Each structure stands twice: as structure tokens, then as C-alpha cells.
C-alpha positions as CSV (number, residue, x, y, z in Angstrom):
1,M,149.3,41.2,89.3
2,E,147.0,38.8,91.0
3,S,145.1,36.5,88.7
4,H,141.9,34.5,89.4
5,S,141.1,31.0,88.2
6,P,137.9,30.5,86.2
7,Q,136.3,28.8,89.2
8,T,137.1,31.7,91.5
9,T,135.8,34.2,88.9
10,S,132.6,32.2,88.6
11,N,132.2,32.1,92.4
12,L,132.6,35.9,92.5
13,S,130.0,36.3,89.8
14,V,127.5,34.1,91.6
15,E,128.1,36.0,94.8
16,R,127.6,39.4,93.2
17,H,124.4,38.1,91.5
18,Y,123.1,36.7,94.8
19,K,123.5,40.1,96.5
20,V,121.7,41.8,93.6
21,T,118.8,39.3,93.6
22,S,118.5,39.3,97.4
23,A,118.3,43.1,97.4
24,A,115.6,42.9,94.7
25,Y,113.6,40.4,96.7
26,D,113.8,42.6,99.9
27,I,112.6,45.6,97.9
28,V,109.6,43.7,96.4
29,E,108.7,42.4,99.9
30,E,108.9,45.8,101.4
31,I,106.8,47.3,98.7
32,M,104.1,44.6,99.1
33,N,104.1,45.1,102.9
34,N,103.8,48.9,102.4
35,I,100.8,48.3,100.1
36,K,99.2,46.1,102.7
37,T,99.8,48.8,105.3
38,E,98.2,51.5,103.1
39,F,95.1,49.4,102.5
40,K,94.8,48.7,106.2
41,N,95.6,52.0,107.7
42,S,94.9,54.7,105.1
43,I,91.9,56.9,106.1
44,Q,91.2,57.4,102.4
45,Y,89.7,54.9,99.9
46,I,92.4,53.6,97.6
47,K,90.8,53.7,94.1
48,E,93.5,52.2,91.9
49,V,96.9,50.5,92.0
50,L,99.5,51.0,89.2
51,I,102.4,48.7,88.5
52,I,104.7,50.4,86.0
53,F,107.6,48.8,84.1
54,G,110.0,51.3,82.5
55,A,113.1,53.3,83.0
56,T,111.0,56.0,84.8
57,P,107.3,56.3,85.6
58,Y,107.0,58.8,82.8
59,T,108.5,56.4,80.1
60,P,106.6,53.1,80.8
61,K,107.0,50.1,78.6
62,E,104.1,48.3,80.3
63,V,101.5,49.4,82.8
64,F,99.2,47.2,84.9
65,R,96.2,49.1,86.2
66,I,94.2,47.5,89.0
67,S,90.8,49.1,89.8
68,V,90.0,48.4,93.5
69,P,86.4,47.9,94.6
70,V,84.8,50.1,97.3
71,L,84.7,48.3,100.6
72,Q,81.6,48.6,102.7
73,E,81.8,50.8,105.7
74,I,81.1,47.9,108.0
75,H,83.8,45.8,106.5
76,I,86.0,44.2,109.2
77,E,88.7,42.1,107.6
78,A,89.4,40.0,110.7
79,N,85.9,38.6,110.7
80,H,86.3,36.6,107.6
81,V,90.0,36.0,106.8
82,K,89.5,32.3,106.0
83,S,86.7,33.0,103.5
84,M,88.9,35.7,102.0
85,Q,91.7,33.3,101.3
86,K,89.4,31.1,99.3
87,S,88.2,34.1,97.3
88,Q,91.8,35.2,96.7
89,Q,92.7,31.8,95.2
90,K,89.7,31.9,92.9
91,I,90.4,35.4,91.8
92,L,94.1,34.6,91.0
93,R,93.1,31.5,89.2
94,D,90.5,33.3,87.0
95,L,92.9,36.1,86.4
96,F,96.0,34.1,85.4
97,L,94.1,31.7,83.2
98,S,92.2,34.4,81.3
99,P,93.0,34.8,77.6
100,D,93.7,38.5,78.0
101,W,96.2,38.0,80.8
102,L,98.0,35.2,78.9
103,K,98.2,37.4,75.8
104,A,99.6,40.3,77.9
105,M,102.3,38.0,79.3
106,E,103.5,37.2,75.8
107,S,105.0,40.7,75.5
108,N,108.7,40.9,75.7
109,F,110.7,44.0,76.6
110,P,114.3,44.6,77.8
111,T,115.3,44.6,81.5
112,T,113.8,47.7,83.2
113,N,112.6,49.1,86.5
114,M,109.3,48.6,88.3
115,Y,107.3,51.3,90.1
116,V,104.1,51.1,92.1
117,M,101.6,53.9,92.6
118,L,98.3,54.2,94.5
119,K,95.4,56.5,93.6
120,K,93.5,58.1,96.5
121,R,92.3,61.4,97.9
122,Q,94.9,63.7,99.3
123,E,95.8,63.2,102.9
124,N,98.2,64.8,105.2
125,C,101.1,62.9,106.8
126,Q,104.6,63.6,108.0
127,K,107.0,63.3,105.1
128,D,109.3,60.9,106.9
129,D,106.3,58.6,107.9
130,C,104.8,58.4,104.4
131,L,105.2,55.1,102.6
132,F,104.0,56.6,99.4
133,T,104.7,60.2,98.3
134,L,102.4,62.5,96.4
135,I,103.1,62.9,92.7
136,S,101.7,66.1,91.2
137,D,100.2,66.3,87.7
138,Y,101.1,62.7,86.8
139,S,99.8,61.1,83.6
140,I,100.9,58.1,81.6
141,P,101.6,58.6,77.9
142,S,98.6,57.5,75.8
143,H,100.8,55.2,73.6
144,S,101.8,53.1,76.6
145,N,100.7,49.5,76.7
146,C,98.2,49.3,79.5
147,V,96.5,46.2,80.9
148,T,93.5,46.9,83.1
149,I,92.3,44.6,85.8
150,N,88.9,45.4,87.2
151,L,87.9,44.0,90.6
152,D,84.4,44.4,91.8
153,Y,81.8,42.7,94.1
154,K,78.1,42.5,94.3
155,N,76.7,44.6,97.2
156,E,74.3,42.3,98.9
157,P,72.4,42.7,102.2
158,S,74.4,39.8,103.7
159,H,77.3,42.1,104.1
160,V,79.8,39.4,103.2
161,C,81.7,41.8,101.1
162,C,84.6,39.5,100.3
163,S,82.7,36.4,99.1
164,N,81.6,37.8,95.8
165,L,84.8,39.4,94.4
166,A,85.4,38.7,90.7
167,V,87.7,39.8,87.9
168,F,85.9,41.7,85.2
169,N,87.2,41.2,81.7
170,D,88.3,44.4,80.0
171,S,86.1,43.6,77.0
172,L,83.0,44.3,79.3
173,N,83.9,48.0,79.4
174,G,85.8,50.6,77.5
175,S,88.6,51.2,80.0
176,H,91.1,49.3,77.9
177,K,90.5,51.5,74.8
178,N,91.9,54.6,76.5
179,P,95.1,53.7,78.4
180,Q,95.8,57.3,79.4
181,I,95.8,57.6,83.2
182,S,95.8,61.0,84.7
183,N,95.5,62.8,88.0
184,K,92.5,64.7,86.5
185,S,89.6,62.6,87.6
186,I,86.0,63.1,88.5
187,D,87.1,63.7,92.0
188,S,89.6,66.6,91.8
189,N,91.0,65.6,95.2
190,E,92.3,62.2,94.0
191,Y,96.0,62.0,93.4
192,W,98.7,59.5,92.6
193,Y,101.1,58.4,95.3
194,Q,104.3,56.7,94.4
195,A,106.0,54.1,96.6
196,K,109.2,55.5,98.0
197,H,111.2,52.4,96.9
198,Y,111.3,51.0,93.4
199,L,112.7,47.8,91.9
200,K,115.8,48.5,89.8
201,G,116.1,46.2,86.8
202,F,119.0,43.8,86.4
203,K,120.1,41.1,84.0
204,D,120.4,37.5,84.8
205,C,123.9,36.1,85.2
206,Y,124.9,32.9,83.4
207,I,127.8,30.6,84.4
208,N,128.6,28.1,81.7
209,K,125.1,28.7,80.2
210,V,123.5,28.0,83.5
211,S,121.6,30.8,85.3
212,A,123.4,31.8,88.5
213,T,120.1,31.6,90.4
214,E,120.2,27.9,90.0
215,L,123.6,27.8,91.7
216,F,122.6,29.6,94.9
């Protein structure tokens, strides 16, 4: 029977963990690229984005709900990419330094999966070409911990629709008081679409009390 030295065993563990983390990185990158593609190419206005952490979308441990502002019909992204980058930095800074966000990040739950959904009006597409698939009659349990991020902008005659984006604190509205999210909305044609791929949770690997990610 072949035996392995502790060093060989450690190397094999690091190699396996590297494959797992690399696959996870590729999936996250693909999901993000698919979201960008949907916002760029979808003929329907995307109203909300859900990031769900849990064993399944129906048993979430934590839900991040992002309300997306309506873009003006004359919005042409290529005309003001540079100004958008500055706005994005400001939004992320305001968001990640907000007390509500910091409090939400204090929550601790076991390793689990991540799912992404988009809410928009129903549209027809070939099943093989769809990056997000329609989910019928989806609703999140009311007891789920839901963090709401409201993005909005001031509609001004200047038409610079990306310059006034801001993060609205949940305390300014009642959306955080009712975390239940359902397909049943004011517009009956709005549905949830789930990303074809999801991130499968995995535990960190430690070699001599050192995370394997530090040994890559």
C-alpha cells in the first residue's frame, strides 16, 4: 500500500483547494459578465437584482435586494463612461461605509451557496441562449434576513443620468420592514429570472493553521 509523506499530502490538499477556488472565481466572473450582458442587451427594464445566500433559493440565510433605477430612454452609456466610473466609486464608498451595511456584514452563517436573480418583464428567448431562466411563482420566506439597497437618481433636464446616482438608506422608506419578495407585483408581467449558474459553497482549507489560499 502506497503511503504519502505529510508534505505530499499537504501539496495535494493545496492543489485540490486551488482547483475549487479557481472554479468558484470563474463562476463568479461568468455571473457578473452575464449580469452586464443582461443590463446592456435586455429589451426589458431590469427592476431588481437579488443576491441570495442559502442551500437553495427557497431556503435563504441572507438576501441582498438591489432596486435598480429607471434609465432615461435617451441614456447612451458610451457617452459618459468616465463620469460613470467616478459615480460608481462614490456609490460604493457611501454603501460600504454606511452603518446599515456594516451591521449587515456582522452576521455570520455557515458555508452556503450563492444565487443571483433579476426581476423584469417576461420576454421570449431561445432556452439555450438565455443567461437567466424564468422562475415561476417565486417568493422568499418572510422570515429571511433581507438587506435592501435602493439606487435612484434625480431626473433633471440636463439628461446626465449617471451623475446623480445615490444610495438611499433603508430607513427612508418601509421596504426593509417587509422582507418578503414575490413575483406578485403591481405589474403582473414582471417575473424573477435566475442565473443559470450558481456559486457552490466550500470551506477553506488549512495547512498547519495557514489558509491554503495563502500558499497558492
